[in-house]
C-alpha positions in Angstrom: -17.0 -13.5 64.6 -14.7 -16.4 64.3 -12.1 -16.9 67.1 -8.8 -18.7 67.1 -7.3 -20.4 70.1 -3.6 -19.8 70.9 -2.0 -22.1 73.5 1.3 -22.0 75.3 3.2 -23.5 78.3 4.5 -21.5 81.2 6.8 -22.4 84.1 4.9 -22.7 87.4 6.5 -19.4 88.7 5.5 -17.6 85.4 2.0 -18.9 85.7 1.6 -17.8 89.3 3.0 -14.4 88.5 0.4 -14.1 85.7 -2.4 -15.2 87.9 -1.5 -12.7 90.6 -1.2 -9.9 88.1 -4.6 -10.8 86.5 -6.4 -10.9 89.8 -4.8 -7.6 90.9 -6.1 -6.0 87.7 -9.6 -7.6 88.1 -9.1 -9.7 85.0 -9.6 -13.3 84.2 -6.5 -15.2 83.2 -7.9 -15.5 79.7 -8.4 -11.8 79.4 -5.0 -11.0 80.9 -3.3 -13.3 78.4 -5.3 -11.8 75.5 -4.4 -8.2 76.5 -0.7 -9.2 76.9 -0.7 -10.9 73.5 -2.3 -7.9 71.8 0.0 -5.4 73.5 3.0 -7.5 72.4 1.8 -7.7 68.9 1.3 -4.0 68.6 4.7 -3.3 70.0 6.4 -5.7 67.6 4.4 -4.4 64.6 6.2 -1.1 64.8 2.9 0.8 64.9 2.9 3.5 67.5 -0.7 4.0 68.6 0.3 7.4 70.1 1.4 8.5 66.6 -0.6 11.7 65.8 -1.7 10.1 62.6 -4.0 7.9 64.6 -5.4 10.9 66.6 -7.8 12.5 64.2 -11.1 13.0 66.1 -13.9 14.0 63.8 -14.6 17.7 63.9 -11.4 18.7 65.7 -9.0 19.1 62.9 -9.1 22.3 60.9 -8.8 22.3 57.1 -5.4 23.2 55.7 -6.6 26.5 54.5 -7.6 27.6 58.0 -4.5 26.3 59.8 -2.0 27.7 57.3 -1.8 31.3 56.2 0.1 33.3 53.6 3.4 31.9 52.4 3.0 28.6 54.3 -0.4 27.9 52.6 1.0 28.8 49.2 3.9 26.3 49.7 1.6 23.6 50.9 -0.6 24.0 47.9 2.4 24.0 45.6 3.8 20.8 47.2 0.4 19.1 46.9 0.1 19.9 43.2 3.7 18.6 42.7 2.8 15.3 44.4 -0.3 15.0 42.1 1.9 15.6 39.0 4.4 12.9 40.2 1.8 10.4 41.2 -1.0 10.9 38.8 1.0 12.4 35.9 -1.3 15.5 36.0 
């Protein structure tokens, strides 16, 4: 796997704060910076990792037909077919 190097400059006080926080967490400075950069990138991307769409463990979700019953299932199937017609011209 190819890696890229990102480099920056910190004020002495910022550097010391970072070193102390990394040690407190049991991390190297490199790993603390990497985690901070990744966390910042995720926050700025607008993607919320807690969004339920990212929480679909295999085997835990029930098929639509089991979760919905009666009128709710009929409406869901009708909406699905309307989407198919609009998107796929079916």
